[in-house]
PAZALO-653469 format. One record per residue: x, y, z of N, C-alpha, C in turn. Coordinates in steps of 0.1 Angstrom, whole numbers, padded with zeros to 4 digits, always signed. Example, Ala and Ser with C-alpha at 12.3 -4.5 7.8 and 13.67 -1.06 7.14 Angstrom:
<recs>
+0132-0057+0078+0123-0045+0078+0132-0033+0078 +0128-0022+0071+0137-0011+0071+0129+0000+0079 
</recs>
This chain:
<recs>
-0146+0098-0067-0156+0096-0057-0170+0095-0064 -0179+0087-0058-0192+0086-0064-0199+0100-0064 -0205+0104-0075-0211+0117-0076-0226+0115-0076 -0232+0103-0077-0246+0101-0079-0253+0100-0065 -0246+0099-0054-0252+0098-0041-0246+0110-0033 -0254+0120-0030-0249+0131-0022-0260+0135-0012 -0255+0138+0000-0264+0142+0011-0259+0155+0017 -0267+0164+0019-0263+0177+0026-0263+0175+0041 -0252+0181+0047-0251+0179+0061-0262+0188+0069 -0266+0199+0062-0275+0208+0069-0290+0205+0066 -0293+0203+0054-0307+0202+0050-0312+0188+0053 -0325+0186+0058-0331+0173+0060-0331+0165+0046 -0329+0152+0047-0328+0144+0035-0335+0131+0038 -0339+0124+0027-0344+0111+0028-0334+0101+0021 -0326+0094+0028-0315+0086+0021-0322+0075+0014 -0315+0071+0003-0320+0059-0004-0318+0047+0004 -0324+0035+0000-0323+0023+0008-0308+0019+0009 -0304+0015+0021-0291+0010+0024-0281+0021+0026 -0285+0034+0026-0275+0045+0028-0275+0049+0043 -0264+0054+0047-0263+0058+0061-0258+0072+0063 -0262+0078+0073-0257+0091+0077-0252+0090+0092 -0240+0094+0095-0236+0093+0108-0225+0104+0110 -0221+0106+0123-0212+0118+0126-0202+0113+0135 -0191+0121+0136-0181+0120+0147-0185+0130+0158 -0186+0125+0170-0189+0134+0181-0177+0142+0186 -0165+0135+0186-0152+0141+0189-0142+0134+0180 -0130+0140+0181-0119+0133+0173-0116+0119+0179 -0118+0117+0191-0114+0105+0197-0126+0095+0199 -0138+0100+0195-0150+0091+0197-0158+0092+0184 -0157+0082+0176-0165+0082+0163-0179+0076+0166 -0189+0083+0161-0202+0077+0161-0205+0071+0147 -0209+0058+0147-0209+0051+0134-0222+0044+0133 -0227+0043+0121-0239+0036+0117-0235+0023+0110 -0237+0012+0116-0233-0001+0110-0218-0001+0106 -0210+0005+0114-0195+0006+0111-0191+0015+0100 -0200+0025+0097-0198+0033+0086-0193+0047+0090 -0180+0051+0088-0176+0064+0092-0180+0074+0081 -0184+0086+0085-0185+0097+0076-0173+0106+0077 -0167+0110+0066-0155+0118+0067-0154+0127+0055 -0147+0138+0056-0145+0148+0046-0134+0143+0037 -0135+0147+0024-0124+0144+0014-0111+0149+0020 -0111+0161+0025-0099+0168+0029-0096+0167+0045 -0105+0159+0052-0103+0158+0066-0103+0143+0071 -0102+0134+0062-0103+0120+0065-0092+0116+0076 -0080+0122+0075-0069+0118+0084-0072+0122+0098 -0078+0134+0100-0080+0138+0114-0091+0130+0121 -0100+0125+0114-0111+0118+0120-0108+0103+0122 -0103+0097+0112-0100+0082+0113-0088+0080+0121 -0078+0089+0122-0066+0086+0128-0066+0085+0143 -0077+0089+0149-0079+0087+0163-0077+0073+0167 -0066+0070+0174-0062+0056+0176-0073+0047+0182 -0080+0053+0193-0089+0045+0200-0101+0042+0191 -0106+0052+0183-0117+0049+0174-0113+0039+0163 -0101+0041+0157-0097+0032+0147-0096+0018+0152 -0090+0016+0164-0088+0003+0169-0102-0004+0172 -0111+0005+0178-0124-0001+0180-0131-0005+0167 -0129+0003+0157-0135+0000+0144-0129-0013+0139 -0116-0015+0140-0110-0027+0136-0115-0039+0144 -0116-0037+0157-0121-0048+0165-0135-0052+0162 -0144-0042+0160-0158-0045+0158-0159-0052+0144 -0152-0047+0134-0153-0052+0121-0149-0067+0120 -0138-0070+0128-0133-0083+0128-0143-0093+0134 -0152-0088+0143-0161-0097+0149-0175-0098+0142 -0177-0089+0133-0190-0087+0128-0194-0098+0118 -0206-0100+0115-0211-0109+0105-0214-0101+0092 -0216-0107+0081-0219-0100+0069-0231-0092+0069 -0241-0096+0077-0254-0089+0078-0256-0080+0090 -0246-0079+0099-0248-0071+0110-0234-0067+0116 -0235-0056+0124-0222-0050+0129-0226-0042+0141 -0216-0041+0151-0219-0033+0163-0218-0018+0160 -0221-0010+0170-0221+0005+0168-0209+0010+0176 -0202+0020+0170-0191+0027+0177-0196+0041+0181 -0190+0046+0192-0194+0059+0196-0206+0059+0205 -0211+0071+0207-0222+0072+0217-0234+0080+0211 -0233+0086+0200-0244+0095+0195-0251+0088+0183 -0261+0080+0186-0268+0072+0176-0281+0079+0174 -0283+0084+0161-0294+0092+0158-0305+0085+0150 -0301+0074+0144-0311+0066+0135-0309+0051+0138 -0319+0043+0135-0317+0029+0136-0307+0024+0126 -0301+0012+0129-0291+0006+0121-0298+0000+0108 -0291+0002+0097-0296-0004+0084-0284-0008+0076 -0284-0020+0071-0273-0024+0062-0274-0018+0049 -0264-0018+0040-0250-0024+0043-0242-0013+0049 -0229-0017+0052-0219-0008+0058-0213+0001+0047 -0218+0013+0046-0213+0021+0035-0205+0033+0041 -0194+0036+0035-0185+0047+0038-0191+0059+0031 -0193+0070+0039-0197+0083+0033-0186+0093+0034 -0186+0102+0025-0175+0112+0025-0181+0126+0024 -0177+0135+0032-0181+0149+0032-0172+0158+0024 -0177+0166+0015-0168+0174+0007-0166+0188+0013 -0154+0193+0012-0151+0207+0015-0151+0212+0029 -0151+0203+0038-0150+0207+0052-0137+0213+0056 -0136+0225+0061-0124+0232+0063-0118+0230+0077 -0127+0227+0087-0123+0227+0101-0116+0214+0104 -0106+0214+0113-0099+0202+0118-0108+0194+0128 -0119+0201+0133-0127+0194+0143-0137+0185+0137 -0141+0175+0145-0152+0167+0140-0165+0175+0142 -0176+0170+0138-0189+0177+0140-0200+0167+0143 -0209+0172+0151-0220+0163+0155-0233+0168+0147 -0244+0160+0149-0256+0164+0141-0262+0177+0146 -0257+0182+0158-0262+0194+0163-0253+0206+0158 -0242+0203+0152-0233+0214+0148-0227+0211+0135 -0235+0211+0124-0230+0207+0111-0226+0220+0103 -0215+0219+0096-0211+0231+0087-0221+0232+0076 -0223+0245+0072-0233+0248+0062-0227+0244+0048 -0236+0239+0039-0233+0237+0025-0223+0226+0023 -0222+0216+0032-0212+0206+0030-0220+0194+0025 -0213+0186+0017-0219+0175+0010-0212+0162+0014 -0220+0151+0015-0215+0138+0017-0216+0129+0005 -0206+0121+0002-0206+0112-0009-0202+0098-0005 -0208+0088-0012-0205+0075-0009-0190+0072-0014 -0183+0065-0005-0169+0061-0009-0168+0046-0012 -0175+0038-0004-0174+0024-0006-0181+0017+0006 -0179+0004+0007-0185-0005+0017-0174-0012+0025 -0174-0011+0038-0164-0018+0046-0165-0033+0044 -0153-0039+0045-0153-0054+0045-0147-0058+0058 -0149-0070+0062-0143-0075+0074-0128-0077+0073 -0120-0071+0082-0106-0073+0081-0102-0087+0083 -0091-0091+0076-0086-0104+0076-0077-0107+0088 -0081-0116+0096-0073-0120+0108-0062-0130+0103 -0065-0138+0093-0056-0147+0087-0054-0144+0072 -0042-0148+0067-0040-0146+0053-0036-0132+0050 -0034-0129+0037-0029-0116+0032-0040-0110+0023 -0039-0096+0022-0047-0089+0012-0041-0090-0001 -0049-0090-0012-0044-0092-0025-0041-0078-0031 -0033-0079-0042-0031-0066-0050-0044-0061-0054 -0046-0048-0053-0058-0041-0056-0068-0039-0045 -0065-0044-0033-0074-0042-0022-0074-0027-0017 -0086-0021-0017-0088-0008-0012-0088-0008+0003 -0084+0003+0010-0084+0003+0024-0083+0017+0029 -0087+0018+0042-0084+0030+0050-0073+0027+0060 -0064+0036+0062-0053+0034+0072-0059+0037+0086 -0058+0027+0094-0064+0028+0107-0058+0038+0117 -0046+0042+0114-0039+0052+0122-0039+0066+0116 -0036+0067+0103-0035+0080+0097-0047+0083+0088 -0055+0074+0086-0068+0077+0080-0069+0079+0065 -0058+0078+0058-0059+0080+0043-0065+0068+0036 -0070+0071+0024-0074+0061+0015-0062+0055+0007 -0062+0042+0005-0051+0037-0003-0055+0024-0010 -0045+0018-0017-0047+0006-0024-0034-0002-0023 -0036-0015-0021-0024-0024-0019-0018-0027-0033 -0005-0026-0034+0003-0030-0046+0008-0044-0045 +0015-0047-0034+0020-0061-0032+0025-0062-0017 +0026-0074-0012+0030-0076+0002+0045-0078+0003 +0050-0076+0015+0064-0079+0020+0063-0088+0032 +0071-0098+0033+0073-0106+0045+0084-0100+0053 +0082-0094+0064+0092-0088+0073+0094-0097+0085 +0105-0095+0092+0108-0100+0105+0106-0089+0115 +0096-0091+0124+0093-0081+0135+0100-0085+0147 +0109-0076+0152+0116-0078+0165+0109-0069+0175 +0100-0075+0182+0092-0067+0192+0098-0069+0206 +0104-0058+0211+0110-0059+0224+0100-0058+0236 +0087-0057+0232+0077-0057+0242+0072-0071+0245 +0075-0080+0236+0070-0094+0238+0081-0102+0244 +0078-0108+0255+0088-0117+0262+0090-0129+0254 +0102-0134+0252+0105-0146+0245+0115-0154+0253 +0114-0167+0252+0123-0176+0260+0137-0174+0255 +0147-0175+0264+0161-0174+0260+0165-0187+0252 +0170-0186+0240+0173-0197+0232+0187-0194+0226 +0193-0204+0219+0205-0202+0212+0202-0193+0200 +0212-0185+0197+0210-0175+0186+0208-0182+0173 +0198-0177+0165+0196-0182+0151+0196-0169+0143 +0195-0171+0130+0195-0160+0121+0183-0151+0122 +0172-0157+0129+0160-0149+0131+0161-0142+0145 +0172-0141+0151+0173-0135+0165+0182-0123+0164 +0178-0112+0170+0185-0100+0171+0191-0098+0185 +0204-0097+0186+0210-0095+0200+0218-0082+0199 +0212-0072+0205+0219-0059+0204+0224-0054+0218 +0227-0064+0227+0233-0060+0239+0224-0060+0251 +0212-0053+0250+0203-0052+0261+0196-0065+0264 +0190-0071+0254+0184-0084+0256+0182-0090+0242 +0179-0103+0242+0178-0110+0230+0163-0110+0226 +0161-0108+0213+0148-0106+0208+0146-0115+0195 +0136-0124+0195+0134-0133+0184+0125-0126+0174 +0129-0127+0161+0120-0121+0151+0109-0130+0146 +0097-0125+0145+0086-0132+0140+0081-0126+0127 +0076-0135+0118+0072-0131+0105+0060-0122+0106 +0060-0111+0099+0049-0102+0099+0047-0096+0085 +0035-0094+0081+0032-0089+0067+0030-0074+0067 +0037-0068+0058+0035-0054+0054+0031-0053+0040 +0027-0041+0036+0022-0039+0022+0028-0027+0016 +0032-0028+0003+0035-0016-0004+0022-0010-0010 +0019+0003-0007+0006+0008-0011+0008+0022-0018 -0003+0026-0024-0004+0039-0030-0014+0047-0021 -0010+0060-0018-0019+0068-0010-0027+0077-0020 -0040+0079-0017-0048+0087-0025-0043+0102-0024 -0040+0108-0035-0034+0121-0036-0043+0132-0029 -0056+0129-0029-0065+0139-0022-0063+0140-0007 -0058+0129-0001-0056+0129+0013-0042+0133+0017 -0032+0133+0008-0018+0136+0011-0017+0150+0018 -0023+0160+0013-0020+0173+0020-0025+0174+0035 -0034+0165+0038-0040+0166+0052-0034+0155+0061 -0025+0147+0057-0018+0138+0066-0003+0142+0067 +0001+0152+0059+0015+0156+0059+0021+0161+0072 +0012+0165+0081+0017+0170+0094+0019+0158+0104 +0014+0146+0100+0015+0135+0109+0023+0123+0102 +0024+0123+0089+0031+0113+0082+0036+0118+0069 +0049+0116+0066+0054+0121+0054+0049+0113+0042 +0045+0120+0032+0039+0113+0020+0049+0112+0009 +0062+0117+0012+0073+0114+0002+0084+0108+0010 +0081+0098+0018+0091+0091+0026+0099+0081+0019 +0094+0075+0008+0101+0065+0001+0111+0072-0009 +0123+0072-0006+0133+0079-0014+0143+0069-0020 +0150+0074-0030+0160+0066-0037+0172+0075-0040 +0184+0069-0041+0196+0077-0045+0194+0080-0060 +0199+0092-0064+0200+0096-0078+0209+0087-0085 +0208+0087-0099+0215+0077-0107+0230+0080-0108 +0234+0093-0104+0248+0096-0106+0256+0091-0094 +0267+0084-0097+0275+0077-0086+0281+0087-0077 +0284+0099-0081+0291+0109-0072+0281+0119-0066 +0268+0116-0067+0258+0125-0062+0252+0120-0050 +0249+0129-0040+0241+0126-0028+0227+0129-0030 +0223+0133-0042+0209+0137-0044+0199+0125-0042 +0188+0128-0038+0177+0118-0036+0165+0122-0044 +0158+0112-0048+0145+0115-0054+0134+0106-0047 +0122+0111-0047+0111+0104-0039+0100+0101-0049 +0092+0091-0045+0080+0087-0051+0068+0092-0042 +0062+0103-0046+0051+0108-0037+0040+0098-0036 +0034+0097-0024+0022+0088-0022+0025+0073-0022 +0037+0069-0019+0041+0055-0018+0044+0053-0003 +0038+0042+0003+0040+0039+0017+0041+0024+0020 +0045+0021+0032+0045+0008+0037+0035+0007+0049 +0026-0003+0048+0015-0004+0058+0015-0018+0064 +0015-0018+0078+0014-0031+0085+0000-0037+0083 -0001-0051+0083-0014-0058+0081-0025-0053+0090 -0021-0050+0103-0032-0046+0112-0036-0032+0110 -0029-0024+0102-0033-0010+0100-0043-0009+0088 -0046-0021+0081-0055-0021+0070-0069-0022+0074 -0078-0013+0070-0093-0014+0072-0098-0015+0058 -0101-0027+0053-0105-0029+0039-0119-0025+0036 -0120-0020+0023-0134-0016+0018-0134-0019+0004 -0146-0019-0002-0147-0020-0017-0155-0009-0022 -0153-0007-0035-0160+0004-0042-0164+0000-0056 -0174+0006-0061-0178+0003-0075-0172+0012-0085 -0164+0022-0081-0157+0031-0090-0145+0024-0097 -0143+0027-0110-0132+0021-0117-0119+0028-0114 -0119+0040-0109-0107+0047-0105-0110+0053-0091 -0110+0045-0080-0114+0050-0067-0102+0057-0060 -0090+0056-0065-0078+0062-0059-0072+0071-0069 -0070+0084-0065-0063+0093-0073-0048+0093-0070 -0040+0088-0080-0026+0087-0079-0021+0086-0093 -0010+0093-0096-0005+0092-0110+0000+0079-0114 +0003+0070-0105+0007+0056-0108-0005+0046-0108 -0016+0050-0104-0027+0041-0102-0030+0033-0116 -0033+0041-0126-0036+0034-0139-0025+0028-0146 -0012+0032-0142-0001+0026-0148+0002+0012-0142 -0002+0011-0129+0001-0001-0122-0011-0011-0121 -0023-0006-0122-0035-0014-0120-0045-0013-0131 -0052-0024-0133-0062-0024-0143-0075-0028-0137 -0087-0023-0141-0100-0027-0136-0105-0039-0143 -0109-0049-0135-0114-0062-0140-0125-0066-0131 -0138-0063-0135-0149-0065-0126-0152-0080-0123 -0145-0089-0130-0147-0103-0128-0138-0108-0116 -0129-0099-0112-0120-0103-0101-0124-0097-0088 -0119-0103-0077-0121-0098-0063-0108-0098-0056 -0103-0086-0053-0108-0073-0056-0107-0070-0071 -0115-0060-0076-0116-0058-0091-0105-0050-0097 -0093-0051-0091-0082-0044-0097-0070-0054-0097 -0064-0055-0109-0054-0065-0111-0041-0058-0115 -0029-0064-0112-0017-0058-0115-0014-0058-0130 -0009-0047-0136-0004-0046-0149+0010-0052-0150 +0015-0055-0162+0028-0059-0164+0038-0048-0159 +0034-0036-0160+0042-0024-0156+0045-0026-0141 +0035-0029-0133+0038-0030-0118+0047-0042-0115 +0045-0053-0122+0053-0065-0120+0068-0062-0123 +0070-0055-0135+0083-0052-0139+0090-0042-0130 +0082-0032-0125+0088-0022-0116+0091-0029-0103 +0083-0038-0098+0086-0044-0085+0099-0053-0087 +0100-0060-0098+0112-0068-0099+0125-0060-0101 +0125-0050-0108+0137-0042-0111+0141-0033-0099 +0131-0029-0091+0135-0021-0079+0134-0028-0066 +0133-0041-0067+0131-0049-0055+0142-0047-0044 +0155-0046-0048+0165-0044-0037+0164-0031-0030 +0158-0021-0036+0157-0008-0030+0144-0005-0023 +0134-0014-0026+0121-0013-0020+0119-0022-0008 +0127-0033-0008+0124-0044+0001+0124-0040+0016 +0114-0044+0022+0113-0043+0037+0116-0056+0043 +0126-0057+0052+0129-0070+0057+0128-0071+0072 +0133-0060+0079+0133-0060+0094+0125-0049+0100 +0117-0051+0110+0110-0041+0117+0113-0043+0132 +0116-0031+0139+0120-0031+0153+0110-0023+0161 +0106-0028+0172+0096-0021+0180+0098-0022+0195 +0096-0011+0202+0098-0011+0217+0090+0001+0223 +0084-0002+0235+0075+0008+0241+0082+0012+0255 +0082+0025+0257+0086+0030+0270+0076+0040+0275 +0070+0038+0287+0061+0047+0293+0049+0051+0283 +0044+0040+0277+0032+0042+0268+0036+0049+0254 +0048+0051+0251+0052+0056+0238+0059+0045+0231 +0053+0041+0220+0058+0030+0212+0066+0035+0200 +0078+0030+0198+0087+0034+0187+0088+0022+0178 +0085+0025+0165+0087+0014+0155+0097+0019+0145 +0107+0011+0142+0118+0015+0132+0119+0005+0121 +0119+0010+0108+0121+0001+0097+0133+0007+0089 +0144+0000+0088+0155+0004+0080+0155-0001+0066 +0160+0006+0056+0161+0002+0042+0175+0005+0037 +0180-0004+0030+0193-0001+0023+0190+0005+0010 +0198+0016+0007+0195+0024-0005+0206+0022-0016 +0218+0018-0012+0228+0016-0022+0241+0022-0018 +0251+0020-0026+0265+0025-0024+0269+0035-0034 +0276+0045-0030+0281+0055-0040+0296+0057-0036 +0304+0062-0046+0318+0065-0044+0319+0080-0042 +0327+0083-0032+0330+0097-0029+0344+0099-0024 +0352+0107-0031+0366+0109-0028+0373+0096-0026 +0372+0087-0036+0379+0075-0037+0375+0065-0025 +0364+0067-0019+0359+0057-0009+0345+0054-0011 +0340+0043-0006+0327+0038-0008+0318+0044+0004 +0307+0049+0000+0297+0054+0010+0284+0047+0009 +0280+0041+0019+0268+0032+0019+0256+0040+0026 +0245+0040+0020+0233+0048+0024+0222+0039+0028 +0215+0044+0039+0203+0037+0044+0192+0048+0046 +0180+0044+0045+0168+0052+0049+0162+0045+0061 +0157+0052+0070+0150+0045+0081+0137+0053+0084 +0126+0045+0085+0113+0051+0088+0110+0048+0103 +0105+0059+0109+0102+0058+0124+0088+0063+0126 +0080+0054+0134+0067+0059+0139+0068+0060+0154 +0063+0072+0159+0062+0074+0173+0047+0074+0176 +0043+0066+0186+0029+0064+0188+0026+0064+0203 +0016+0073+0207+0012+0074+0221+0001+0065+0224 +0004+0054+0232-0006+0044+0235-0014+0048+0248 -0010+0059+0254-0017+0063+0267-0027+0075+0264 -0031+0081+0275-0040+0092+0274-0034+0106+0277 -0022+0106+0283-0015+0119+0286-0009+0125+0273 -0011+0138+0271-0005+0145+0260+0010+0147+0262 +0018+0144+0252+0032+0145+0254+0038+0152+0241 +0049+0158+0242+0055+0165+0230+0070+0161+0229 +0074+0157+0217+0088+0153+0214+0096+0166+0215 +0107+0165+0222+0116+0177+0223+0130+0175+0217 +0136+0163+0220+0149+0161+0216+0151+0146+0210 +0162+0145+0202+0166+0131+0198+0181+0130+0202 +0184+0117+0205+0198+0114+0208+0201+0101+0202 +0210+0101+0192+0214+0089+0184+0228+0085+0187 +0230+0072+0187+0244+0066+0186+0245+0058+0174 +0255+0060+0166+0256+0054+0153+0270+0047+0152 +0270+0034+0152+0282+0026+0151+0284+0020+0138 +0297+0022+0133+0300+0017+0119+0310+0005+0121 +0309-0005+0112+0317-0017+0112+0332-0013+0111 +0335-0001+0106+0349+0004+0105+0354+0007+0119 +0346+0008+0129+0350+0010+0143+0347+0024+0148 +0340+0032+0140+0337+0046+0145+0323+0046+0152 +0322+0054+0162+0310+0056+0170+0307+0071+0170 +0295+0074+0164+0291+0088+0163+0279+0091+0172 +0279+0103+0178+0268+0107+0186+0261+0119+0180 +0248+0118+0179+0240+0129+0172+0229+0134+0182 +0229+0146+0185+0218+0152+0193+0212+0164+0186 +0199+0166+0188+0192+0177+0182+0178+0179+0187 +0172+0190+0183+0159+0193+0187+0149+0186+0178 +0139+0179+0183+0129+0173+0175+0134+0164+0165 +0126+0162+0154+0130+0153+0143+0125+0160+0130 +0132+0159+0120+0129+0165+0107+0124+0180+0108 +0129+0187+0118+0125+0201+0119+0112+0203+0127 +0107+0192+0133+0094+0193+0140+0095+0188+0154 +0086+0192+0163+0085+0187+0176+0070+0183+0178 +0066+0172+0173+0052+0168+0172+0046+0166+0186 +0033+0169+0188+0026+0166+0200+0018+0153+0197 +0019+0144+0206+0012+0131+0205+0001+0131+0216 -0012+0130+0212-0023+0131+0220-0032+0119+0218 -0043+0118+0225-0053+0107+0223-0060+0109+0210 -0061+0122+0206-0068+0125+0193-0059+0123+0181 -0047+0127+0182-0037+0125+0172-0024+0118+0178 -0025+0105+0179-0015+0098+0187-0002+0094+0180 -0001+0096+0167+0010+0091+0160+0017+0101+0151 +0030+0100+0149+0038+0108+0140+0048+0098+0133 +0049+0100+0120+0058+0091+0113+0067+0099+0103 +0080+0095+0103+0089+0103+0094+0100+0094+0089 +0107+0098+0079+0119+0091+0074+0131+0100+0074 +0142+0094+0076+0155+0101+0075+0165+0092+0069 +0178+0097+0068+0188+0089+0061+0201+0090+0070 +0209+0079+0067+0222+0078+0074+0232+0072+0064 +0245+0076+0064+0255+0071+0055+0267+0066+0064 +0273+0056+0060+0285+0050+0066+0296+0047+0056 +0308+0048+0060+0319+0044+0051+0323+0029+0054 +0313+0021+0057+0314+0007+0059+0301+0001+0054 +0302-0012+0051+0290-0019+0045+0279-0023+0056 +0282-0021+0069+0272-0024+0079+0275-0016+0092 +0265-0016+0100+0267-0009+0113+0254-0011+0121 +0252-0003+0131+0239-0003+0138+0237+0010+0145 +0224+0013+0148+0220+0025+0154+0211+0022+0166 +0211+0031+0176+0202+0031+0187+0201+0045+0193 +0192+0047+0203+0192+0060+0209+0179+0062+0217 +0176+0075+0220+0164+0078+0228+0158+0091+0222 +0145+0092+0224+0137+0104+0222+0134+0110+0236 +0135+0123+0237+0131+0130+0250+0118+0136+0248 +0108+0133+0256+0095+0139+0256+0092+0148+0268 +0083+0157+0266+0079+0166+0277+0064+0164+0280 +0061+0163+0293+0047+0162+0298+0041+0176+0299 +0028+0176+0301+0021+0189+0303+0027+0197+0315 +0032+0190+0325+0037+0197+0337+0051+0202+0336 +0057+0200+0324+0071+0204+0321+0081+0194+0324 +0078+0183+0330+0088+0172+0333+0091+0165+0320 +0103+0158+0320+0107+0151+0308+0110+0137+0311 +0109+0129+0301+0113+0114+0302+0118+0110+0288 +0127+0100+0289+0133+0094+0277+0127+0081+0273 +0125+0080+0260+0119+0068+0253+0130+0062+0245 +0131+0049+0247+0142+0041+0240+0138+0039+0225 +0148+0041+0216+0147+0038+0202+0153+0024+0201 +0145+0014+0197+0151+0000+0196+0163-0001+0187 +0174-0008+0191+0186-0009+0183+0182-0016+0170 +0188-0012+0159+0186-0018+0146+0198-0019+0138 +0200-0029+0130+0212-0031+0122+0210-0023+0108 +0222-0019+0103+0223-0013+0090+0231-0023+0082 +0224-0031+0073+0230-0041+0065+0229-0037+0050 +0240-0040+0043+0239-0037+0028+0237-0050+0020 +0232-0048+0008+0229-0059-0001+0242-0062-0009 +0251-0070-0003+0264-0072-0009+0264-0078-0023 +0253-0086-0025+0252-0093-0038+0247-0083-0049 +0242-0072-0045+0237-0062-0055+0248-0053-0059 +0253-0054-0072+0264-0046-0076+0260-0033-0084 +0247-0033-0089+0242-0022-0096+0234-0013-0088 +0236+0000-0089+0228+0010-0081+0214+0011-0086 +0205+0016-0078+0192+0018-0082+0192+0027-0095 +0183+0023-0104+0184+0030-0117+0171+0037-0120 +0164+0042-0110+0152+0050-0113+0140+0042-0115 +0130+0049-0119+0117+0043-0121+0116+0036-0135 +0113+0023-0135+0112+0015-0147+0097+0013-0150 +0093+0015-0161+0079+0012-0165+0079+0000-0174 
</recs>
């Protein structure tokens, strides 16, 4: 983080030209100066992750011109002055936002970077810095993936089945191309998003054929194009991650000024089958949107039989205003071998997350194995309302497909 620009939250200050100070009035209502959020190093997730604020930020940034931008929130204390600069407060311990009338003592703000206009067309390049519009962490783009998005909320005309069409019994859904990105998460933000999104969700099978052990790459994530809020920074190492300098090199002549090293290109090529994101499934029930992304992990031999493994990442997102809590999961798992398994349990990954307007999303990963090369899964999540009533939310059906052409198992991290 930049250390040459610091502003105290308590003491009066005279900001240098082009600098901004602004506050969050509540978790769900950001007050912004020229589109510039102020956030704490260790609290960025709680402030930016408010869905309504992030979406308004994205919408305004997309419409703005280079020299002007709208104002978000309601508490405007100073006239607008360009440029759009991100400021960061250090050491804030509270989960609550703060206004200019209620500032914690001894807290410091630092410049993080300058917002850029989000791309409505095209892709972000390797090295693009961003804020996650839902979970609020700082990150950097490694490379893009072209996925097929099967959105069951979008009505599509009934057509003959093609390879881009998913038919799972309830209705036919056509897959549309959608861009996702492999990204690194800033390690400083990981501890404070871990209650809402797993930061070790990208897992691999261990190298031993007879082992069920998994290993993870901390701070590696997949991010949808619309979740990217791009910004730029003058720092040569703006993201703290152990792989940052192995994967990326600073080149001030480039835009963005971070270019891929040969290490990143080689790692991407060698681990492509186990990293590849191909299908995304999405469905909304009573304002709760469920997004599922399955990944094939490889095959292992156990007791003279083949066992195929998949990882699946699920995001639960509350698009409404009513607070709800996840209570139960109910899965149906069908294998090509003809078996049908039912799984019921409390919550997910040991948690029963609350989804509110302030913290609307929860994301996690889990694993499933089959003694067949393919199958599919579907099910429901049971949520509880504040009055104690319950309702079921559909989990969109998704296929479990193996990479039959890949004969070699994942072989760990290649540099």
